[in-house]
C-alpha positions in Angstrom: -12.4 7.5 -2.8 -15.3 5.5 -4.2 -15.0 1.7 -4.3 -16.6 1.7 -7.7 -13.9 3.9 -9.2 -11.2 1.7 -7.8 -12.7 -1.5 -8.9 -13.6 -0.3 -12.3 -10.1 1.0 -13.1 -7.9 -0.9 -10.7 -5.2 -1.6 -13.2 -4.9 2.1 -14.2 -3.8 2.8 -10.6 -1.2 -0.1 -10.5 2.4 1.0 -11.1 5.8 -0.4 -10.2 7.0 3.1 -9.4 4.5 4.0 -6.6 1.8 1.7 -5.4 -1.7 3.1 -5.0 -2.2 2.3 -1.4 -5.5 3.9 -0.4 -8.5 3.7 -2.8 -7.2 5.6 -5.8 -4.5 7.9 -4.4 -1.0 7.4 -3.0 -0.7 7.4 0.7 1.6 9.6 2.8 3.9 6.6 3.4 4.4 6.0 -0.3 5.6 9.6 -0.8 8.1 9.4 2.1 11.7 8.6 1.2 12.4 6.1 3.9 16.1 5.6 4.7 17.0 9.3 4.8 18.0 10.1 8.4 17.6 13.9 8.5 14.2 15.2 9.7 11.9 12.9 11.6 10.4 9.4 11.0 7.2 9.4 9.0 3.8 9.3 10.8 1.5 7.0 8.8 -2.2 6.6 9.6 -3.3 4.2 6.9 -4.8 2.0 9.7 -7.8 4.5 9.8 -9.1 3.0 6.6 -12.4 4.5 5.7 -13.1 6.0 9.1 -14.5 9.6 8.9 -15.5 10.2 12.5 -14.2 13.4 14.3 -11.3 11.6 15.9 -10.2 10.2 12.5 -10.4 13.6 11.0 -8.3 15.1 13.8 -5.7 12.4 13.4 -5.5 13.0 9.7 -5.1 16.7 10.2 -2.2 16.0 12.6 -0.7 13.7 10.0 -0.8 16.4 7.4 0.7 18.9 9.7 3.4 16.4 10.7 4.1 15.6 7.0 4.6 19.3 6.3 7.2 19.5 9.0 5.0 21.3 11.6 5.6 18.8 14.3 4.9 21.3 17.1 1.4 22.0 16.0 0.7 18.3 15.3 1.9 17.5 18.8 -0.4 20.1 20.3 -3.4 18.7 18.3 -2.7 15.2 19.6 -2.0 16.1 23.2 -4.5 14.6 25.6 -5.9 12.2 23.1 -5.5 8.7 24.6 -6.1 6.8 21.3 -3.2 4.7 20.1 -2.8 6.6 16.9 -2.6 9.9 18.8 -0.1 8.5 21.3 2.1 7.3 18.5 1.9 10.6 16.7 2.6 12.5 19.9 5.7 10.4 20.5 7.0 11.1 17.0 6.2 14.8 17.3 8.7 15.1 20.1 11.4 13.5 18.0 14.0 12.6 19.1 13.4 13.3 22.7 11.9 10.2 24.3 10.4 8.9 21.1 11.9 5.5 21.0 11.3 4.9 24.7 7.7 5.9 24.4 7.1 3.8 21.3 8.8 0.8 22.9 6.5 1.2 25.9 3.5 1.3 23.6 4.6 -1.8 21.8 4.8 -3.7 25.1 1.4 -2.4 26.2 -0.1 -3.3 22.8 1.7 -6.4 21.7 -0.8 -7.1 18.9 -0.5 -3.7 17.3 1.4 -3.8 13.9 0.8 0.0 13.8 3.0 0.6 16.9 5.7 -1.8 15.7 5.9 -0.1 12.3 6.5 3.2 13.9 8.9 1.9 16.4 10.9 0.5 13.5 10.8 3.8 11.7 12.1 5.6 14.7 14.9 3.0 15.2 15.8 3.4 11.5 16.0 7.2 11.9 18.3 6.6 14.9 20.5 4.4 12.6 19.7 1.3 14.6 18.9 -0.6 11.5 19.0 -4.2 12.8 16.5 -3.3 15.5 14.3 -1.5 13.0 14.1 -4.7 10.9 13.2 -6.7 14.0 10.3 -4.3 14.7 9.1 -4.5 11.1 9.2 -8.3 11.2 7.2 -8.2 14.4 4.6 -5.9 12.7 4.2 -8.5 9.9 3.9 -11.2 12.5 1.3 -9.6 14.9 -0.9 -8.0 12.3 -0.4 -9.7 8.9 -3.7 -8.4 7.4 -3.1 -4.8 8.1 -1.8 -1.7 6.2 1.1 -1.4 8.8 2.2 -5.0 8.0 2.1 -4.2 4.3 4.2 -1.1 4.9 6.7 -3.0 7.0 7.0 -5.6 4.2 7.8 -2.8 1.8 10.5 -1.5 4.1 12.0 -5.0 4.6 12.1 -5.6 0.8 13.2 -2.4 -0.9 14.3 -4.5 -3.9 10.6 -5.0 -4.8 7.9 -2.5 -5.8 6.1 -0.9 -2.8 2.9 -2.5 -1.5 1.4 -5.5 -3.1 0.0 -6.1 -6.6 -3.8 -5.9 -6.7 -5.9 -8.3 -8.8 -7.7 -6.6 -11.7 -11.1 -8.1 -12.5 -12.6 -7.8 -16.0 -16.1 -7.2 -14.6 -17.4 -4.2 -12.7 -19.4 -3.9 -9.4 -23.1 -3.1 -9.5 -23.7 0.4 -10.7 -25.9 1.1 -7.7 -22.9 1.2 -5.5 -21.9 4.6 -7.0 -24.7 6.3 -5.1 -23.4 5.1 -1.7 -20.7 6.3 0.7 -17.4 4.4 0.7 -18.4 2.8 4.0 -21.8 1.7 2.6 -20.1 0.4 -0.5 -17.8 -1.7 1.4 -20.6 -3.1 3.6 -22.6 -3.9 0.5 -19.7 -5.7 -1.1 -19.2 -7.7 2.1 -22.9 -8.7 2.2 -22.8 -9.8 -1.4 -19.7 -11.8 -0.8 -21.5 -13.9 1.8 -23.5 -15.5 -1.0 -22.2 -18.4 -3.1 -21.2 -15.9 -5.9 -17.6 -16.0 -6.9 -17.6 -12.7 -8.7 -19.0 -11.0 -5.6 -16.2 -12.6 -3.5 -13.6 -11.4 -6.0 -14.9 -7.8 -5.9 -14.9 -7.8 -2.1 -11.3 -9.2 -2.3 -10.2 -6.3 -4.5 -11.7 -3.8 -2.1 -9.9 -5.5 0.8 -6.6 -5.4 -1.1 -7.1 -1.7 -1.8 -7.5 -1.3 2.0 -4.4 -3.3 2.5 -6.0 -6.2 4.2 -4.1 -8.9 2.3 -5.0 -12.0 4.4 -8.7 -11.2 4.4 -8.5 -10.5 0.6 -6.7 -13.8 0.0 -9.5 -15.7 1.8 -12.1 -14.1 -0.4 -10.1 -15.1 -3.6 -9.6 -18.6 -2.3 -13.3 -19.0 -1.7 -14.1 -17.6 -5.2 -11.7 -20.2 -6.8 -13.3 -23.0 -4.8 -16.7 -22.0 -6.2 -15.4 -21.5 -9.8 -12.4 -23.8 -10.2 -12.9 -23.9 -14.0 -12.9 -20.2 -14.4 -9.4 -18.7 -15.1 -10.2 -15.4 -13.6 -11.2 -16.9 -10.2 -8.1 -19.0 -10.1 -5.9 -16.1 -11.1 -7.3 -14.0 -8.3 -6.5 -16.8 -5.8 -2.9 -16.9 -7.1 -2.4 -13.1 -6.9 -3.8 -13.1 -3.4 -1.0 -15.4 -2.3 1.7 -12.9 -3.3 4.2 -12.5 -0.4 7.5 -10.8 -0.7 9.1 -13.3 1.6 7.9 -16.1 -0.6 7.0 -14.8 -4.1 7.4 -18.3 -5.6 4.2 -19.3 -3.9 2.0 -17.1 -6.1 4.0 -17.9 -9.2 3.7 -21.6 -8.6 0.0 -21.2 -8.8 -0.1 -18.6 -11.6 2.5 -20.0 -14.0 0.7 -23.4 -14.6 -2.5 -21.6 -15.4 -0.9 -20.3 -18.6 -0.9 -24.0 -19.8 -4.4 -24.8 -18.4 -5.9 -21.6 -19.9 -3.5 -20.7 -22.8 -5.8 -18.0 -24.2 -6.8 -16.4 -20.9 -5.9 -12.8 -20.9 -6.1 -12.5 -17.2 -3.4 -15.1 -16.7 -0.9 -13.3 -18.9 -1.7 -9.9 -17.6 -1.2 -10.8 -14.0 1.9 -12.8 -14.7 3.3 -9.6 -16.2 2.1 -7.6 -13.2 3.7 -9.9 -10.6 6.9 -10.1 -12.6 7.1 -6.3 -12.6 6.6 -6.3 -8.9 9.7 -8.4 -8.4 11.8 -6.5 -10.9 11.8 -9.1 -13.8 11.1 -6.4 -16.4 12.0 -8.2 -19.6 10.0 -11.3 -18.8 7.1 -9.1 -17.7 7.1 -7.3 -21.0 6.8 -10.7 -22.8 3.7 -11.6 -20.7 2.2 -8.2 -21.1 2.6 -8.3 -24.9 0.9 -11.7 -24.9 -1.9 -10.3 -22.8 -2.3 -7.4 -25.2 -2.4 -9.7 -28.2 -5.4 -11.5 -26.7 -7.5 -8.4 -27.0 -5.9 -4.9 -27.2 -9.2 -3.1 -26.7 -10.3 -4.9 -23.6 -9.7 -3.5 -20.1 -6.7 -5.8 -19.5 -5.4 -5.3 -23.0 -5.5 -1.5 -22.6 -3.9 -1.7 -19.2 -1.2 -4.1 -20.5 -0.5 -1.6 -23.3 -0.3 1.3 -20.8 2.2 -0.6 -18.7 4.3 -1.4 -21.8 4.2 2.2 -22.8 5.3 3.3 -19.4 8.1 0.8 -19.4 9.2 1.9 -22.9 9.6 5.4 -21.7 
């Protein structure tokens, strides 16, 4: 769960088969097989982020029970809890009795909640009301674009792409002193450092935000880094990766592609071109870029990660 571990080996966690969604391990949502109507819709609590308070612990326990199929126990655990997460979970625990009606009511009472819209869409999908489900997921993207629920909704709307979003992989590491702190303290320290005119600090904070699935907030950090270091290929690559959007993938490529001519020997450019191409399923072209990245330095972090991805693709 440590920020340091994620930032130091971010590429090792990146895969086109299953996106690492929460700080070094795959989330409950990534393991669910969305689209299968038997059973009940998934209950996904990624919005809790790094919270470790008693309420968050109770909600996560209910999520685990729900995921194991023990909806009755999960429902009892959530009963009487007025938090939005608990109310969504309780509605799902009663599936299918009144679930969609309850979630629809919650969406009207909390119109800015992407979390509620995501789960309303899942319930509608399980009821085979697919067009309405897609409307709910698009609403989740619209009302909370920088949230894990919006990222999850985007994945559901674009099953032709890899889950989640590609995360920028820096070649530099965060301060070693962060390792002695809690995840919450690490994130706070990264945020403080990013307030300085230090482009590397902004990139590191952006990576942490991406790992927490806050894409809009991450993109702003990357853009600020590129503004400070417009002649550094890594800062500009980060800004391009931060623009990746499954509705408009060309936007990121329009920034990243020309960098291969501006910085023809920059390993970061080639590696991230390969990574983004994998995300949209352009495997053969991605392989070419990853080979070029590896050739620029096979023993560097990016070189070794490019080699690992090529090996995985080869298998």
